[in-house]
C-alpha positions as CSV (number, residue, x, y, z in Angstrom):
1,M,39.7,89.5,-27.8
2,A,37.4,87.0,-25.9
3,I,37.1,83.7,-27.5
4,K,34.0,82.2,-27.6
5,R,33.4,78.8,-26.6
6,R,31.8,76.6,-28.6
7,H,29.0,74.6,-27.2
8,E,28.3,71.3,-28.9
9,E,24.8,70.8,-29.4
10,E,23.6,68.1,-26.7
11,H,22.4,64.9,-28.8
12,E,18.8,63.6,-27.4
13,N,18.9,60.1,-26.0
14,H,16.4,58.3,-28.0
15,E,16.4,55.0,-25.9
16,R,15.8,56.7,-22.1
17,W,12.0,54.8,-22.7
18,L,14.2,51.5,-21.7
19,V,14.6,52.7,-18.3
20,S,11.0,53.5,-17.8
21,Y,10.2,50.1,-19.6
22,A,12.5,47.9,-17.4
23,D,11.1,49.4,-14.4
24,F,7.3,48.7,-15.0
25,I,8.5,45.0,-16.0
26,T,10.3,44.8,-12.6
27,L,7.3,45.8,-10.8
28,L,5.1,43.8,-12.9
29,F,7.1,40.7,-12.1
30,A,6.7,41.9,-8.4
31,F,3.0,42.3,-8.4
32,F,2.5,38.7,-10.0
33,V,4.9,37.4,-7.4
34,V,2.9,38.6,-4.6
35,M,-0.2,37.8,-6.1
36,Y,1.1,33.9,-6.8
37,A,2.6,33.8,-3.1
38,I,-1.1,34.9,-1.4
39,S,-3.0,32.5,-3.2
40,T,-1.8,29.8,-1.5
41,L,0.5,30.6,1.1
42,N,2.8,28.3,2.9
43,E,6.2,28.9,4.6
44,G,8.2,27.9,1.5
45,K,6.4,30.4,-0.6
46,Y,6.3,33.2,1.5
47,R,10.6,32.5,1.4
48,V,10.4,32.9,-2.5
49,L,8.5,35.9,-2.2
50,S,10.8,37.5,0.1
51,D,13.9,36.4,-1.9
52,A,12.3,37.4,-5.3
53,L,11.4,40.9,-4.0
54,V,14.8,41.6,-2.2
55,M,16.5,40.0,-6.1
56,A,14.1,42.5,-8.2
57,F,14.8,45.8,-6.2
58,R,18.3,45.0,-5.3
59,H,18.7,45.8,-2.1
60,D,18.8,44.3,1.6
61,R,15.4,45.2,2.8
62,V,13.5,41.8,3.7
63,V,9.9,42.3,2.9
64,T,7.7,41.8,5.8
65,P,4.1,40.5,6.6
66,Q,3.1,44.0,7.7
67,S,4.5,45.9,4.4
68,T,2.6,42.8,1.9
69,G,-0.4,42.7,4.0
70,I,0.0,39.1,4.4
71,A,-0.8,37.5,7.4
72,P,2.2,36.2,9.6
73,I,2.9,32.4,9.5
74,N,3.1,30.7,12.9
75,R,6.2,28.4,13.1
76,T,5.0,26.5,15.8
77,T,1.8,25.3,14.2
78,A,2.4,25.2,10.5
79,P,2.1,21.9,9.0
80,L,5.4,20.3,7.9
81,P,5.3,19.1,4.1
82,H,4.0,15.7,3.6
83,P,7.7,14.0,3.1
84,L,8.9,15.8,6.3
85,R,6.0,15.2,8.9
86,P,7.4,13.1,11.8
87,R,6.2,9.5,11.0
88,V,3.7,8.5,14.0
89,T,4.4,5.2,15.5
90,D,1.1,3.1,16.0
91,P,1.8,0.7,19.0
92,L,-1.0,-1.1,18.2
93,R,0.1,-1.7,14.5
94,K,3.3,-2.8,15.2
95,D,2.0,-5.1,17.7
96,Q,-0.1,-6.4,14.8
97,E,2.8,-6.7,12.4
98,R,4.9,-8.6,15.0
99,K,1.9,-11.4,15.2
100,L,1.7,-11.6,11.6
101,L,5.3,-12.2,11.3
102,D,5.2,-14.9,14.2
103,L,2.4,-16.3,12.5
104,A,4.2,-16.7,9.3
105,S,7.2,-18.2,11.0
106,K,5.2,-20.8,12.5
107,I,3.0,-21.7,9.3
108,K,6.6,-21.7,7.4
109,E,7.7,-24.3,10.0
110,A,4.4,-26.4,9.8
111,L,5.1,-26.9,6.1
112,A,8.7,-26.7,6.0
113,P,9.2,-29.8,3.7
114,L,6.9,-28.3,1.0
115,V,8.7,-25.1,1.6
116,K,12.1,-26.4,0.9
117,T,10.6,-28.0,-2.7
118,G,8.9,-24.9,-3.6
119,Q,5.2,-26.1,-3.0
120,V,4.4,-23.4,-0.7
121,R,5.1,-19.7,-0.9
122,L,4.6,-17.0,2.0
123,T,4.0,-13.7,1.2
124,Q,3.6,-10.9,3.4
125,L,0.7,-8.0,2.2
126,P,-0.2,-4.8,3.5
127,R,-3.1,-6.6,5.2
128,G,-2.1,-10.0,6.4
129,I,-0.2,-13.2,5.0
130,A,-0.6,-15.3,1.8
131,V,0.1,-18.6,1.9
132,E,0.4,-20.2,-1.7
133,I,-0.1,-24.1,-1.9
134,S,0.7,-25.9,-5.1
135,A,-2.6,-28.0,-6.2
136,S,-0.7,-30.9,-7.1
137,V,0.2,-31.5,-3.4
138,L,-3.2,-31.1,-2.6
139,F,-5.5,-33.1,-5.3
140,A,-5.0,-35.5,-8.3
141,P,-5.7,-33.9,-11.7
142,G,-9.0,-32.8,-12.0
143,Q,-10.3,-33.8,-8.4
144,A,-11.2,-31.6,-5.4
145,N,-10.9,-34.7,-2.4
146,L,-7.6,-33.8,-0.7
147,Q,-5.0,-36.8,-0.8
148,S,-3.9,-38.5,2.5
149,E,-0.7,-37.1,2.2
150,S,-1.7,-33.2,2.3
151,I,-4.1,-34.2,5.0
152,A,-1.5,-34.1,7.7
153,A,0.1,-30.8,6.8
154,L,-3.5,-28.7,6.2
155,T,-3.9,-30.0,9.9
156,A,-0.8,-28.6,10.7
157,V,-1.4,-25.3,9.4
158,A,-4.9,-25.6,11.4
159,D,-3.4,-26.1,14.6
160,V,-1.5,-22.7,14.0
161,L,-4.7,-20.9,12.9
162,N,-6.2,-22.1,15.9
163,T,-3.8,-19.8,17.9
164,T,-5.2,-16.2,16.2
165,P,-8.4,-14.7,15.6
166,D,-7.9,-13.8,12.0
167,P,-10.1,-14.4,9.3
168,V,-9.1,-16.8,6.7
169,Q,-10.1,-16.7,3.0
170,V,-9.5,-20.0,1.1
171,E,-9.0,-19.2,-2.7
172,G,-8.9,-21.8,-5.3
173,H,-6.9,-21.4,-8.9
174,T,-6.5,-23.1,-11.7
175,D,-4.8,-23.1,-15.2
176,N,-6.7,-22.4,-18.2
177,V,-7.0,-25.9,-19.6
178,P,-10.5,-26.5,-19.8
179,I,-12.6,-28.9,-17.6
180,A,-16.0,-30.6,-18.5
181,S,-16.7,-33.4,-16.5
182,A,-19.5,-34.5,-14.9
183,Q,-18.7,-33.3,-11.7
184,F,-17.0,-30.2,-12.7
185,P,-18.6,-28.7,-15.7
186,S,-15.8,-25.8,-16.1
187,N,-12.6,-24.7,-13.6
188,W,-14.9,-22.4,-11.7
189,E,-16.8,-25.6,-10.0
190,L,-13.3,-27.2,-10.0
191,A,-11.7,-24.2,-8.4
192,S,-14.7,-23.4,-6.2
193,A,-14.8,-27.2,-5.0
194,R,-10.9,-27.3,-4.0
195,A,-11.2,-24.2,-1.8
196,A,-14.2,-25.7,-0.4
197,S,-12.4,-29.1,0.7
198,V,-9.5,-26.9,2.4
199,V,-12.4,-25.2,4.3
200,R,-13.8,-28.4,5.6
201,L,-10.9,-30.0,6.4
202,F,-10.5,-26.6,8.9
203,V,-13.4,-27.1,10.3
204,A,-13.2,-30.5,11.6
205,T,-10.2,-29.4,12.7
206,G,-11.6,-26.8,15.2
207,V,-10.9,-23.3,13.2
208,N,-13.9,-21.3,13.9
209,P,-16.3,-21.8,10.8
210,A,-17.4,-17.9,11.2
211,R,-13.5,-17.0,10.3
212,L,-13.7,-19.1,6.9
213,S,-14.5,-18.7,3.4
214,A,-14.1,-20.4,0.6
215,T,-13.6,-18.5,-3.1
216,G,-13.4,-20.2,-6.8
217,Y,-11.3,-17.9,-9.1
218,A,-11.0,-20.6,-12.0
219,D,-8.0,-19.4,-14.4
220,N,-8.7,-15.7,-13.8
221,R,-5.8,-14.7,-11.5
222,P,-2.7,-16.4,-12.8
223,V,0.2,-15.7,-11.4
224,E,2.7,-16.8,-14.1
225,S,2.2,-17.6,-18.0
226,N,-0.4,-20.6,-18.9
227,D,2.4,-21.1,-22.2
228,T,4.2,-23.0,-20.6
229,V,3.9,-26.1,-18.5
230,E,5.6,-24.7,-15.3
231,G,3.5,-21.8,-15.6
232,R,0.7,-23.8,-15.6
233,A,1.5,-26.1,-12.5
234,R,2.0,-22.4,-10.7
235,N,-1.5,-21.4,-11.4
236,R,-3.0,-24.8,-10.0
237,R,-3.2,-23.4,-6.5
238,V,-4.9,-22.9,-3.4
239,T,-4.3,-20.0,-1.3
240,L,-5.0,-18.9,2.1
241,M,-5.0,-15.3,2.8
242,I,-4.8,-14.9,6.6
243,I,-6.5,-11.2,6.7
244,A,-4.9,-9.4,10.0
245,A,-7.7,-8.6,12.3
246,P,-7.9,-4.9,13.3
247,P,-6.1,-4.0,16.3
248,A,-8.4,-3.9,19.5
249,P,-7.9,-0.2,21.2
250,P,-6.6,-0.1,24.5
251,G,-9.4,-1.6,27.0
252,A,-11.3,-3.1,25.0
253,P,-12.4,-6.8,26.1
254,D,-10.6,-9.9,24.7
255,T,-13.0,-12.0,23.0
256,G,-10.2,-14.8,22.3
257,A,-9.1,-17.2,19.8
258,S,-9.9,-20.3,18.6
259,V,-7.7,-22.8,20.5
260,A,-7.6,-26.8,20.0
261,G,-11.1,-27.0,18.9
262,T,-13.0,-25.0,21.3
263,T,-14.4,-21.5,19.9
264,T,-15.1,-18.2,21.0
265,G,-16.0,-15.1,20.3
266,P,-18.4,-14.1,17.8
267,G,-19.7,-17.1,15.5
268,A,-19.2,-19.3,18.4
């Protein structure tokens, strides 16, 4: 007698929709990666696009520019990211920096005794050199006339300035202690008068007046707190801002510098 095999009824898989859903999510992810990559294309994002698509479809085919409609990248002309760009060395700027360092060395030598006692500070700036001189070395308290012992030091600085055409801005600074004399109603007048005194000495020593300017800042640009005696003493100062002149292009005529009392060039 034949035995009929009993076929078990197959159970319906109610989770088959997850497969289609997963495929849809994968394709949607790939679509947004493509849209993001073509919005701002560069070499790095193109590589991210290729790797993302390979991971999404789980095979080794690398997406080519033709298959995505993305213009191919010219690797020989594509600019490098800013941190990786080779630094362009400007010979004129290097020569300017060398001259500034040489100028700072000469000024430091001219003011060597005051530098040793901390009365003078030299600072290299992006655009030049700042020479900070304590006002106590140059002036009596509340006065703007140069003391006799400071004239020799400033004359030595003027001799150095005569070897360069760079502009010089003389700044007068005070502390926040008010002054109200007949000659100086406020610290504005005192700071400006002190800066002007230094400029007059430089002009008398032969520095081209067209290179000089005098500015008074009163107590508005302190370098230390005015709450202490030491801080106020540091804030009472005259600063020589030696601004580096723009480097002359190759082939430009040399206008010369003001040397030994003889002025040449513009403003002479």
